[in-house]
C-alpha angles and dihedrals in degrees: 000000000000117000113214117197116238121241088256090064096049121087106256135188131203113227123174091340094309124110112222133176122239092248090057090054091052090050091049091050091050092050092048090051090050091048095051095041093049094052092048093047093050092047093050092046092050091047091051089053091050093242116173088212097056098119092045092053093043095047100033100048096063090045090063088072084084087072091047141288091268092056091051091051090047090054089052090054090048090051091051090051096046101042120106111262121223 
């Protein structure tokens, strides 16, 4: 039997009127790092390939996370399929 601690036993923080657990903050920080790194990587890759659409790919791809993480990852796959190969 696995004992799961209740929310009352976890360290929590109050941010902007919302109570969040420490683990949720770590997950949010990891997703924000992924979001920023992914946009920068796509922009740099498109610039290296002399794409005229570099800033649109670099700026637009992370914005698709609004539709969901799966959609953002799908856009990355689409970018990898459509980019000019060397």
